[in-house]
TORDREN-256569 format. One record per atom (N, C-alpha, C, CB): x, y, z; residue in one letter. Coordinates in steps of 0.05 Angstrom, whole numbers, padded with zeros to 5 digits, always signed. Glycine has a CB too. Example, Ala and Ser with C-alpha at 12.3 -4.5 7.8 and 13.67 -1.06 7.14 Angstrom:
BEGIN
+00264-00114+00156A
+00246-00090+00156A
+00264-00066+00156A
+00226-00089+00181A
+00257-00045+00142S
+00273-00021+00143S
+00258+00001+00157S
+00282-00012+00114S
This chain:
BEGIN
+02083+01369+02399M
+02087+01388+02384M
+02075+01418+02398M
+02074+01378+02357M
+02098+01435+02411S
+02086+01451+02424S
+02083+01474+02404S
+02098+01456+02449S
+02052+01494+02403S
+02051+01511+02378S
+02076+01527+02372S
+02028+01529+02379S
+02086+01539+02387E
+02100+01558+02382E
+02123+01546+02364E
+02108+01571+02406E
+02129+01519+02353E
+02141+01513+02328E
+02126+01512+02309E
+02154+01493+02327E
+02099+01518+02311N
+02070+01513+02290N
+02080+01542+02278N
+02030+01512+02307N
+02074+01540+02241L
+02078+01566+02238L
+02064+01587+02245L
+02082+01570+02221L
+02039+01577+02248L
+02010+01599+02245L
+01990+01577+02270L
+01989+01599+02199L
+01975+01602+02279P
+01964+01601+02303P
+01942+01580+02294P
+01955+01629+02314P
+01925+01565+02324L
+01901+01551+02314L
+01888+01555+02294L
+01883+01551+02328L
+01885+01583+02298I
+01854+01589+02284I
+01866+01624+02266I
+01819+01594+02320I
+01872+01617+02250V
+01889+01640+02238V
+01866+01657+02215V
+01920+01624+02218V
+01868+01689+02214E
+01863+01699+02204E
+01867+01707+02180E
+01863+01706+02214E
+01850+01720+02152P
+01857+01716+02132P
+01885+01739+02126P
+01831+01716+02117P
+01882+01763+02149E
+01902+01773+02136E
+01935+01757+02151E
+01896+01808+02140E
+01935+01749+02172Q
+01949+01726+02175Q
+01968+01707+02160Q
+01933+01715+02179Q
+01948+01693+02141L
+01948+01680+02131L
+01962+01687+02095L
+01925+01672+02139L
+01955+01712+02088A
+01961+01728+02063A
+01986+01727+02070A
+01948+01758+02057A
+01996+01735+02099E
+02034+01739+02098E
+02045+01723+02096E
+02050+01748+02119E
+02040+01692+02090H
+02053+01670+02088H
+02038+01649+02065H
+02055+01659+02117H
+02024+01664+02052L
+02015+01649+02017L
+02046+01637+02014L
+02005+01680+01982L
+02069+01655+02008D
+02093+01639+01988D
+02106+01621+01998D
+02116+01653+01976D
+02103+01617+02034D
+02112+01601+02049D
+02116+01563+02038D
+02093+01608+02071D
+02139+01551+02026P
+02136+01528+02020P
+02127+01508+02035P
+02153+01522+02012P
+02133+01512+02060Q
+02113+01496+02086Q
+02084+01494+02084Q
+02116+01509+02113Q
+02080+01515+02075L
+02045+01509+02074L
+02028+01497+02059L
+02032+01527+02071L
+02006+01476+02074L
+01992+01465+02041L
+01967+01473+02068L
+01999+01419+02018L
+01949+01489+02044I
+01931+01497+02040I
+01912+01485+02032I
+01934+01510+02030I
+01887+01472+02039I
+01866+01457+02030I
+01837+01461+02035I
+01871+01436+02038I
+01824+01470+02012D
+01797+01473+02016D
+01776+01448+02026D
+01791+01483+01993D
+01765+01446+02028V
+01751+01418+02028V
+01722+01434+02031V
+01761+01392+02057V
+01704+01442+02005P
+01684+01462+02003P
+01661+01445+02009P
+01682+01477+01975P
+01638+01436+02016L
+01612+01434+02011L
+01599+01419+01992L
+01606+01455+02008L
+01609+01449+01973K
+01602+01457+01939K
+01623+01458+01927K
+01588+01484+01930K
+01634+01434+01913A
+01652+01431+01894A
+01649+01456+01879A
+01648+01406+01878A
+01639+01474+01870E
+01630+01495+01848E
+01646+01523+01863E
+01589+01499+01845E
+01649+01515+01894S
+01666+01535+01906S
+01687+01544+01900S
+01671+01532+01924S
+01700+01536+01901H
+01732+01522+01893H
+01738+01537+01871H
+01735+01487+01884H
+01721+01524+01843D
+01722+01543+01819D
+01716+01573+01813D
+01708+01533+01803D
+01703+01569+01833Q
+01686+01606+01833Q
+01708+01625+01844Q
+01653+01612+01861Q
+01730+01615+01858G
+01747+01631+01871G
+01760+01619+01895G
+01733+01654+01877G
+01777+01615+01905H
+01794+01601+01926H
+01817+01606+01938H
+01799+01583+01920H
+01829+01604+01954V
+01851+01620+01968V
+01883+01614+01944V
+01855+01604+02006V
+01898+01635+01939P
+01915+01626+01924P
+01932+01596+01929P
+01930+01646+01923P
+01942+01582+01912G
+01955+01559+01924G
+01937+01534+01934G
+01970+01569+01946G
+01914+01539+01943A
+01900+01523+01958A
+01897+01499+01939A
+01872+01536+01969A
+01903+01473+01951V
+01890+01448+01935V
+01862+01438+01947V
+01911+01422+01935V
+01846+01427+01914F
+01816+01418+01935F
+01816+01389+01938F
+01783+01427+01920F
+01798+01387+01958L
+01797+01360+01973L
+01764+01356+01972L
+01813+01361+02008L
+01760+01327+01956D
+01726+01334+01962D
+01731+01313+01989D
+01695+01322+01930D
+01705+01321+02006F
+01700+01316+02025F
+01692+01284+02035F
+01685+01334+02027F
+01684+01274+02001R
+01675+01251+02022R
+01701+01234+02025R
+01648+01230+02012R
+01721+01236+02024K
+01744+01225+02024K
+01756+01227+02052K
+01760+01237+02003K
+01741+01235+02067L
+01748+01237+02091L
+01731+01221+02114L
+01747+01264+02095L
+01710+01204+02093M
+01700+01184+02103M
+01700+01160+02097M
+01684+01188+02105M
+01688+01137+02100R
+01701+01109+02091R
+01692+01099+02073R
+01701+01088+02107R
+01657+01115+02071G
+01640+01117+02050G
+01627+01085+02039G
+01658+01132+02027G
+01627+01076+02065E
+01611+01043+02059E
+01604+01031+02084E
+01631+01017+02043E
+01589+01011+02084G
+01585+00989+02110G
+01562+01002+02117G
+01610+00985+02138G
+01558+00993+02142E
+01540+01003+02158E
+01540+01033+02170E
+01541+00987+02176E
+01559+01043+02175V
+01571+01070+02181V
+01591+01079+02158V
+01585+01069+02210V
+01583+01083+02140P
+01594+01100+02123P
+01616+01129+02131P
+01570+01107+02109P
+01598+01141+02158C
+01619+01164+02164C
+01645+01156+02178C
+01606+01186+02182C
+01647+01132+02183E
+01674+01122+02198E
+01699+01133+02188E
+01678+01093+02198E
+01723+01132+02206V
+01738+01142+02197V
+01755+01114+02168V
+01753+01155+02225V
+01764+01139+02155P
+01773+01116+02131P
+01800+01099+02142P
+01782+01134+02099P
+01797+01068+02128S
+01828+01056+02130S
+01849+01070+02127S
+01834+01038+02111S
+01871+01066+02154V
+01903+01084+02147V
+01918+01072+02121V
+01929+01079+02176V
+01906+01049+02107D
+01913+01061+02072D
+01904+01076+02061D
+01909+01049+02051D
+01877+01086+02062T
+01867+01102+02050T
+01866+01126+02051T
+01853+01098+02049T
+01881+01132+02084L
+01880+01162+02093L
+01917+01159+02088L
+01862+01170+02133L
+01938+01141+02084S
+01955+01156+02067S
+01959+01157+02048S
+01970+01157+02070S
+01937+01150+02030R
+01948+01152+01987R
+01928+01183+01991R
+01925+01112+01950R
+01910+01186+02013L
+01896+01211+02005L
+01912+01235+02010L
+01870+01213+02019L
+01931+01227+02036F
+01949+01253+02055F
+01979+01244+02032F
+01956+01245+02106F
+01985+01232+02019S
+02008+01238+01992S
+02005+01238+01970S
+02026+01223+01988S
+01975+01236+01969E
+01956+01258+01938E
+01967+01277+01943E
+01919+01266+01936E
+01961+01287+01963L
+01955+01320+01972L
+01981+01328+01988L
+01924+01326+01995L
+01998+01312+01983G
+02035+01324+01989G
+02036+01325+02009G
+02049+01352+01981G
+02024+01316+02040L
+02028+01315+02065L
+02059+01310+02064L
+02010+01293+02080L
+02076+01325+02087T
+02094+01313+02088T
+02096+01316+02124T
+02116+01324+02067T
+02111+01308+02137R
+02116+01315+02172R
+02125+01345+02174R
+02146+01294+02188R
+02135+01357+02155D
+02134+01386+02162D
+02127+01402+02135D
+02164+01397+02176D
+02105+01400+02131T
+02075+01417+02121T
+02058+01425+02146T
+02054+01396+02099T
+02058+01447+02149H
+02037+01464+02161H
+02002+01471+02147H
+02055+01491+02162H
+01984+01457+02152V
+01960+01448+02140V
+01942+01472+02147V
+01950+01419+02150V
+01940+01484+02130V
+01916+01507+02133V
+01890+01489+02125V
+01921+01537+02109V
+01865+01490+02140A
+01853+01485+02123A
+01819+01499+02120A
+01858+01460+02125A
+01802+01493+02105Y
+01779+01520+02101Y
+01755+01502+02082Y
+01795+01555+02078Y
+01738+01518+02079D
+01714+01516+02072D
+01694+01534+02059D
+01706+01510+02090D
+01668+01520+02055D
+01653+01544+02044D
+01630+01546+02068D
+01639+01538+02010D
+01635+01542+02080E
+01611+01544+02097E
+01610+01533+02127E
+01592+01531+02083E
+01629+01552+02130G
+01644+01556+02159G
+01649+01541+02189G
+01633+01575+02167G
+01657+01521+02168G
+01686+01497+02184G
+01677+01464+02194G
+01701+01514+02222G
+01655+01468+02179G
+01644+01428+02181G
+01668+01416+02179G
+01622+01412+02151G
+01670+01410+02153W
+01687+01398+02136W
+01722+01400+02137W
+01678+01408+02114W
+01723+01434+02136A
+01750+01442+02151A
+01766+01419+02178A
+01740+01473+02168A
+01739+01431+02183G
+01742+01411+02215G
+01745+01383+02218G
+01719+01412+02232G
+01728+01371+02204R
+01727+01340+02207R
+01759+01338+02191R
+01693+01320+02188R
+01763+01349+02174L
+01803+01341+02164L
+01810+01349+02184L
+01825+01358+02138L
+01822+01366+02203L
+01828+01376+02221L
+01830+01354+02242L
+01813+01398+02225L
+01805+01346+02248W
+01802+01323+02267W
+01819+01295+02260W
+01773+01317+02267W
+01815+01291+02230T
+01833+01273+02220T
+01866+01272+02222T
+01827+01274+02196T
+01874+01300+02226L
+01904+01303+02225L
+01907+01306+02251L
+01916+01327+02208L
+01893+01315+02268E
+01899+01300+02304E
+01898+01274+02309E
+01877+01308+02327E
+01878+01259+02300L
+01874+01233+02300L
+01908+01218+02279L
+01837+01229+02284L
+01914+01228+02263I
+01938+01214+02261I
+01963+01210+02266I
+01941+01214+02251I
+01958+01239+02285G
+01987+01254+02294G
+02003+01280+02279G
+02009+01231+02291G
+01988+01292+02266H
+01999+01315+02249H
+01987+01342+02269H
+01986+01312+02211H
+01998+01345+02284T
+01994+01371+02292T
+01992+01393+02279T
+02008+01377+02306T
+02012+01404+02259R
+02018+01423+02253R
+01987+01438+02236R
+02045+01416+02239R
+01976+01450+02249Y
+01957+01452+02226Y
+01939+01476+02239Y
+01940+01419+02219Y
+01920+01482+02224S
+01902+01510+02226S
+01887+01516+02216S
+01908+01530+02225S
+01862+01530+02226Y
+01841+01534+02215Y
+01835+01568+02210Y
+01822+01519+02234Y
+01827+01571+02175L
+01818+01593+02166L
+01801+01603+02172L
+01814+01593+02150L
+01805+01620+02193N
+01774+01637+02206N
+01759+01649+02189N
+01778+01662+02225N
+01730+01634+02188G
+01702+01644+02169G
+01707+01626+02140G
+01702+01687+02160G
+01726+01612+02129G
+01731+01608+02108G
+01735+01626+02081G
+01716+01594+02108G
+01725+01612+02071I
+01733+01621+02037I
+01713+01653+02052I
+01713+01594+01997I
+01691+01653+02063H
+01672+01680+02063H
+01686+01701+02075H
+01645+01676+02079H
+01696+01687+02091A
+01719+01722+02108A
+01748+01726+02103A
+01722+01722+02147A
+01751+01702+02079W
+01776+01709+02061W
+01761+01736+02043W
+01789+01677+02037W
+01743+01734+02030R
+01729+01750+02014R
+01721+01765+02022R
+01714+01743+02002R
+01714+01776+02049Q
+01708+01794+02063Q
+01722+01818+02075Q
+01700+01783+02075Q
+01756+01798+02078A
+01770+01818+02086A
+01783+01828+02054A
+01793+01808+02112A
+01774+01825+02038G
+01782+01830+02010G
+01810+01819+02004G
+01782+01860+02004G
+01808+01799+02002Q
+01836+01784+01990Q
+01835+01780+01966Q
+01842+01759+02000Q
+01851+01765+01951S
+01853+01759+01925S
+01841+01731+01926S
+01882+01763+01913S
+01829+01723+01906V
+01824+01693+01905V
+01838+01676+01866V
+01781+01691+01911V
+01838+01661+01861S
+01840+01649+01847S
+01826+01633+01839S
+01852+01644+01849S
+01822+01622+01810T
+01808+01605+01799T
+01822+01585+01784T
+01793+01618+01785T
+01843+01584+01786E
+01869+01555+01775E
+01866+01543+01791E
+01903+01557+01772E
+01866+01515+01779R
+01863+01492+01793R
+01889+01483+01801R
+01849+01472+01779R
+01899+01473+01820R
+01927+01468+01832R
+01927+01437+01836R
+01934+01485+01862R
+01950+01428+01818T
+01951+01400+01830T
+01981+01395+01846T
+01947+01376+01803T
+01981+01384+01871P
+01998+01380+01888P
+02011+01360+01885P
+01990+01382+01906P
+02038+01372+01886T
+02065+01348+01893T
+02058+01326+01904T
+02087+01356+01912T
+02053+01302+01896P
+02050+01283+01917P
+02079+01275+01927P
+02034+01258+01906P
+02072+01261+01953S
+02095+01255+01975S
+02080+01232+01987S
+02104+01281+02000S
+02100+01220+02004E
+02096+01186+02018E
+02096+01184+02038E
+02113+01167+02016E
+02066+01193+02045Y
+02055+01191+02072Y
+02049+01168+02077Y
+02035+01206+02077Y
+02056+01160+02105E
+02049+01134+02115E
+02034+01148+02146E
+02082+01110+02119E
+02014+01141+02136A
+01984+01156+02165A
+01980+01123+02178A
+01937+01173+02145A
+01984+01137+02208E
+01977+01109+02221E
+01964+01131+02240E
+02004+01083+02234E
+01939+01106+02266I
+01932+01123+02286I
+01947+01142+02307I
+01921+01110+02298I
+01961+01156+02311L
+01977+01160+02340L
+01966+01175+02364L
+02003+01175+02334L
+01947+01183+02356N
+01924+01196+02374N
+01891+01187+02377N
+01923+01222+02365N
+01895+01162+02385P
+01864+01146+02384P
+01848+01157+02404P
+01864+01112+02389P
+01858+01165+02417E
+01833+01186+02432E
+01821+01215+02426E
+01842+01192+02456E
+01836+01222+02400V
+01817+01246+02397V
+01781+01229+02386V
+01835+01272+02367V
+01792+01205+02380A
+01766+01192+02371A
+01752+01179+02393A
+01770+01171+02348A
+01729+01162+02386I
+01720+01147+02412I
+01695+01135+02387I
+01710+01169+02449I
+01687+01108+02412D
+01675+01091+02391D
+01646+01082+02411D
+01700+01060+02380D
+01632+01073+02390R
+01601+01069+02404R
+01599+01059+02428R
+01582+01052+02389R
+01620+01028+02429I
+01622+01019+02451I
+01628+01034+02476I
+01636+01003+02447I
+01650+01052+02472E
+01661+01063+02495E
+01638+01075+02511E
+01683+01083+02488E
+01634+01099+02494L
+01620+01115+02490L
+01585+01112+02511L
+01621+01114+02459L
+01573+01085+02493Q
+01557+01064+02512Q
+01564+01062+02546Q
+01563+01033+02499Q
+01586+01056+02547E
+01600+01048+02578E
+01593+01072+02585E
+01635+01038+02584E
+01604+01095+02582R
+01609+01120+02599R
+01593+01133+02603R
+01625+01135+02593R
+01566+01129+02587L
+01549+01149+02595L
+01532+01156+02624L
+01534+01145+02578L
+01534+01180+02631G
+01534+01189+02662G
+01553+01186+02675G
+01519+01180+02676G
+01580+01181+02666E
+01603+01193+02680E
+01608+01210+02689E
+01617+01193+02674E
+01617+01219+02712K
+01629+01252+02724K
+01649+01264+02701K
+01651+01250+02758K
+01649+01275+02704G
+01666+01298+02684G
+01674+01287+02647G
+01703+01302+02703G
+01646+01277+02646F
+01657+01264+02624F
+01621+01276+02608F
+01668+01221+02631F
+01625+01286+02595A
+01599+01299+02574A
+01598+01295+02547A
+01599+01329+02573A
+01568+01297+02531I
+01566+01299+02506I
+01550+01329+02492I
+01552+01274+02500I
+01570+01334+02471W
+01554+01357+02455W
+01548+01357+02429W
+01565+01380+02456W
+01523+01353+02425D
+01502+01345+02402D
+01501+01369+02390D
+01474+01335+02410D
+01516+01364+02363A
+01516+01398+02345A
+01498+01397+02325A
+01546+01410+02328A
+01477+01376+02328R
+01443+01378+02309R
+01443+01395+02317R
+01413+01362+02310R
+01418+01393+02294S
+01386+01419+02303S
+01376+01417+02329S
+01353+01414+02285S
+01366+01428+02335P
+01353+01417+02354P
+01325+01399+02357P
+01351+01436+02366P
+01313+01410+02330A
+01291+01379+02322A
+01300+01362+02320A
+01277+01374+02300A
+01321+01358+02313E
+01348+01330+02311E
+01342+01309+02338E
+01389+01347+02317E
+01354+01337+02353Y
+01357+01329+02377Y
+01329+01322+02396Y
+01374+01350+02388Y
+01315+01342+02393R
+01290+01331+02407R
+01273+01305+02392R
+01269+01357+02410R
+01284+01291+02367G
+01271+01270+02352G
+01242+01285+02343G
+01268+01240+02371G
+01252+01299+02328E
+01220+01311+02313E
+01229+01314+02285E
+01206+01346+02325E
+01257+01302+02277K
+01267+01305+02249K
+01287+01284+02248K
+01281+01334+02242K
+01292+01272+02218G
+01318+01257+02215G
+01308+01233+02203G
+01334+01250+02243G
+01328+01213+02194E
+01323+01195+02171E
+01335+01177+02190E
+01337+01200+02139E
+01338+01167+02210N
+01341+01143+02227N
+01315+01123+02235N
+01351+01154+02251N
+01328+01104+02238R
+01314+01086+02247R
+01297+01087+02285R
+01334+01064+02240R
+01311+01109+02288Q
+01303+01122+02318Q
+01313+01144+02317Q
+01312+01109+02344Q
+01295+01168+02336L
+01300+01196+02330L
+01300+01198+02360L
+01277+01215+02310L
+01318+01224+02363G
+01325+01236+02384G
+01348+01240+02399G
+01314+01229+02394G
+01360+01233+02425H
+01387+01237+02423H
+01398+01222+02453H
+01394+01272+02418H
+01427+01223+02453I
+01438+01206+02473I
+01431+01212+02493I
+01463+01203+02475I
+01421+01193+02516P
+01418+01199+02541P
+01442+01221+02548P
+01419+01172+02558P
+01434+01244+02569G
+01452+01260+02584G
+01468+01286+02563G
+01475+01237+02598G
+01457+01283+02531A
+01468+01299+02512A
+01459+01314+02513A
+01471+01294+02492A
+01479+01344+02510V
+01469+01378+02516V
+01474+01379+02482V
+01494+01405+02543V
+01446+01400+02475N
+01449+01407+02445N
+01451+01443+02439N
+01421+01393+02428N
+01489+01440+02429M
+01488+01476+02415M
+01487+01462+02386M
+01524+01505+02423M
+01470+01473+02373E
+01481+01463+02342E
+01502+01485+02331E
+01453+01461+02318E
+01515+01465+02305W
+01539+01476+02311W
+01538+01513+02299W
+01563+01455+02294W
+01516+01516+02281T
+01524+01550+02274T
+01513+01565+02293T
+01512+01563+02247T
+01512+01564+02310E
+01502+01582+02335E
+01526+01583+02353E
+01475+01568+02352E
+01556+01566+02337A
+01579+01584+02346A
+01594+01597+02324A
+01601+01569+02364A
+01580+01606+02300M
+01588+01621+02279M
+01587+01652+02285M
+01571+01613+02255M
+01586+01672+02280D
+01586+01689+02277D
+01576+01705+02260D
+01597+01689+02280D
+01548+01701+02252K
+01536+01710+02217K
+01546+01742+02216K
+01493+01709+02211K
+01549+01757+02230E
+01560+01777+02226E
+01589+01784+02217E
+01556+01785+02244E
+01604+01769+02219R
+01633+01767+02219R
+01644+01748+02198R
+01643+01757+02247R
+01623+01745+02166A
+01634+01727+02158A
+01631+01695+02165A
+01653+01735+02162A
+01624+01690+02183L
+01617+01652+02201L
+01637+01656+02212L
+01618+01616+02183L
+01652+01671+02221R
+01682+01661+02236R
+01672+01659+02266R
+01713+01687+02234R
+01685+01647+02280I
+01682+01639+02309I
+01680+01657+02323I
+01700+01625+02321I
+01652+01653+02339R
+01643+01672+02351R
+01661+01683+02386R
+01612+01662+02352R
+01655+01701+02394D
+01670+01710+02418D
+01673+01681+02435D
+01651+01736+02435D
+01698+01688+02439Y
+01699+01661+02463Y
+01695+01659+02479Y
+01713+01652+02471Y
+01699+01680+02496A
+01689+01682+02521A
+01650+01686+02530A
+01707+01709+02528A
+01641+01697+02505E
+01614+01686+02503E
+01610+01664+02510E
+01602+01686+02483E
+01622+01640+02477L
+01617+01606+02476L
+01625+01594+02504L
+01639+01588+02449L
+01645+01606+02514I
+01647+01590+02537I
+01628+01590+02559I
+01669+01596+02547I
+01613+01618+02570T
+01593+01626+02574T
+01564+01605+02567T
+01596+01650+02561T
+01558+01600+02548E
+01542+01597+02535E
+01541+01562+02550E
+01548+01607+02503E
+01567+01551+02545L
+01569+01519+02534L
+01570+01514+02567L
+01601+01507+02511L
+01578+01535+02581E
+01589+01528+02623E
+01555+01528+02620E
+01613+01566+02655E
+01535+01537+02617A
+01508+01536+02628A
+01494+01508+02614A
+01491+01565+02620A
+01499+01501+02596L
+01491+01473+02575L
+01511+01456+02601L
+01506+01473+02528L
+01540+01459+02618G
+01547+01432+02635G
+01572+01435+02628G
+01534+01400+02628G
+01573+01444+02601L
+01602+01440+02589L
+01629+01459+02593L
+01598+01440+02562L
+01648+01440+02609T
+01668+01462+02619T
+01695+01447+02606T
+01667+01467+02657T
+01711+01472+02605P
+01742+01463+02582P
+01755+01439+02603P
+01774+01499+02575P
+01749+01430+02632D
+01764+01404+02639D
+01754+01386+02636D
+01771+01400+02661D
+01730+01388+02625M
+01712+01358+02622M
+01729+01347+02603M
+01678+01358+02610M
+01716+01319+02600E
+01726+01308+02575E
+01699+01307+02560E
+01743+01278+02578E
+01694+01310+02539V
+01676+01322+02521V
+01663+01317+02496V
+01684+01338+02517V
+01661+01298+02490V
+01648+01276+02461V
+01625+01298+02439V
+01619+01240+02480V
+01633+01302+02423T
+01622+01320+02406T
+01607+01293+02377T
+01651+01347+02396T
+01576+01303+02370H
+01581+01285+02350H
+01554+01297+02336H
+01584+01252+02357H
+01544+01287+02306C
+01521+01307+02300C
+01506+01276+02273C
+01537+01350+02282C
+01503+01281+02258Q
+01498+01256+02239Q
+01522+01240+02222Q
+01479+01265+02218Q
+01547+01256+02226S
+01556+01237+02207S
+01589+01254+02205S
+01534+01235+02173S
+01585+01274+02242H
+01610+01285+02244H
+01631+01294+02231H
+01617+01274+02252H
+01611+01314+02211H
+01614+01331+02193H
+01609+01362+02209H
+01594+01323+02169H
+01579+01372+02223R
+01576+01393+02237R
+01588+01394+02259R
+01555+01398+02242R
+01585+01366+02272S
+01612+01364+02296S
+01645+01373+02286S
+01616+01326+02306S
+01652+01370+02265G
+01683+01373+02260G
+01683+01401+02272G
+01696+01371+02226G
+01667+01418+02259F
+01666+01448+02264F
+01669+01448+02297F
+01636+01465+02253F
+01643+01435+02317T
+01643+01438+02336T
+01669+01432+02363T
+01625+01429+02335T
+01685+01403+02339W
+01702+01389+02356W
+01726+01415+02353W
+01710+01353+02345W
+01740+01430+02331L
+01747+01451+02322L
+01750+01470+02348L
+01730+01459+02301L
+01722+01487+02351V
+01712+01504+02366V
+01717+01495+02404V
+01681+01506+02354V
+01715+01471+02406G
+01727+01461+02435G
+01752+01468+02437G
+01728+01430+02441G
+01771+01460+02419K
+01797+01456+02426K
+01805+01484+02421K
+01813+01434+02410K
+01787+01506+02403A
+01809+01534+02404A
+01791+01547+02428A
+01811+01558+02369A
+01774+01537+02441L
+01769+01540+02472L
+01776+01531+02487L
+01752+01538+02481L
+01806+01522+02488G
+01821+01504+02512G
+01804+01471+02520G
+01821+01528+02544G
+01790+01466+02512F
+01775+01450+02521F
+01797+01422+02505F
+01740+01457+02513F
+01820+01414+02533E
+01836+01393+02517E
+01828+01369+02511E
+01858+01388+02526E
+01807+01354+02526K
+01803+01326+02521K
+01774+01330+02510K
+01807+01304+02549K
+01775+01338+02488I
+01752+01342+02467I
+01755+01318+02444I
+01755+01375+02451I
+01735+01308+02441R
+01732+01282+02425R
+01717+01279+02398R
+01719+01265+02442R
+01713+01268+02375G
+01698+01260+02369G
+01688+01238+02362G
+01696+01268+02363G
+01660+01225+02356Y
+01648+01207+02354Y
+01640+01208+02319Y
+01626+01208+02376Y
+01654+01190+02312A
+01652+01196+02275A
+01631+01179+02264A
+01681+01187+02256A
+01623+01161+02282G
+01598+01132+02277G
+01572+01161+02280G
+01596+01094+02315G
+01570+01182+02292S
+01560+01195+02305S
+01518+01189+02305S
+01574+01221+02294S
+01503+01195+02299W
+01477+01185+02299W
+01473+01168+02274W
+01457+01207+02302W
+01484+01174+02257K
+01481+01155+02233K
+01486+01122+02250K
+01511+01163+02204K
+01515+01119+02265E
+01506+01090+02269E
+01488+01091+02301E
+01538+01069+02270E
+01482+01100+02311W
+01472+01107+02345W
+01439+01105+02337W
+01483+01147+02360W
+01431+01123+02321G
+01403+01120+02315G
+01385+01098+02293G
+01398+01146+02307G
+01412+01085+02286N
+01403+01056+02270N
+01408+01030+02280N
+01416+01054+02243N
+01412+01039+02308R
+01416+01008+02322R
+01388+00998+02343R
+01447+01010+02344R
+01386+00981+02360D
+01360+00968+02363D
+01380+00975+02396D
+01347+00930+02343D
+01396+00974+02403D
+01414+00981+02425D
+01428+00987+02436D
+01419+00978+02431D
+01417+01009+02431T
+01428+01038+02436T
+01403+01057+02453T
+01436+01054+02402T
+01422+01061+02476P
+01399+01078+02489P
+01379+01106+02474P
+01415+01090+02515P
+01362+01117+02480I
+01361+01143+02459I
+01338+01159+02486I
+01343+01134+02415I
+01343+01182+02481E
+01324+01198+02497E
+01317+01218+02473E
+01337+01213+02527E
+01282+01229+02485K
+01275+01255+02463K
+01266+01274+02488K
+01243+01249+02434K
């Protein structure tokens, strides 16, 4: 589906969203890190989503994508339909909102936007907030993995290390990347991965909106990441890298993929190569 058919652009500013709040096709989802953020004030009409529902939550890799049955239930509860345009945002600059949009991309629901800067930008722009909890009207949404290429598993990632035109963007902190910090069996990074911490892509002066695109492109190119490449992004649980995936998409990286297992999986095995 082309973006022309979409109600709103991929990255939407508070003023743009404010003009569409009454649109029946719109489903605004607040997926904050702190649940109380929603109760303290959210975009009028937004529904609350507990970010834990975006992950499997059990097994050896609890940050993996939930089953399609679980996703079907989740998106039915949220009232998603094929015609719905989702606007996601959060209270921390785009981590969980990005993970939600990545999940929608995975199931082929490409009508979505990110509220640039989330609730911080919304408040900074002087938009009104609501404290009323909204219960969505349930739907019968059947999720299926229609765009599997937006994800990558450990096996494919391991097989393709060092391949030309294939790169890894580690969105964790420099200390985690260097192996000085972490709670995994093994510390360090995936061989060949480059590091730009997720918060580096946020503009602290502009309420955590995505930084200037030209500057970001230049910085990523300096790290060896260019829009024509196939880029895999990850962190510890594909939460911080939910945002870097979204940033890549906004910058025109058409082959950007998320590794849901992230360091939680890679760093807790004995058969994965690691650099420090």
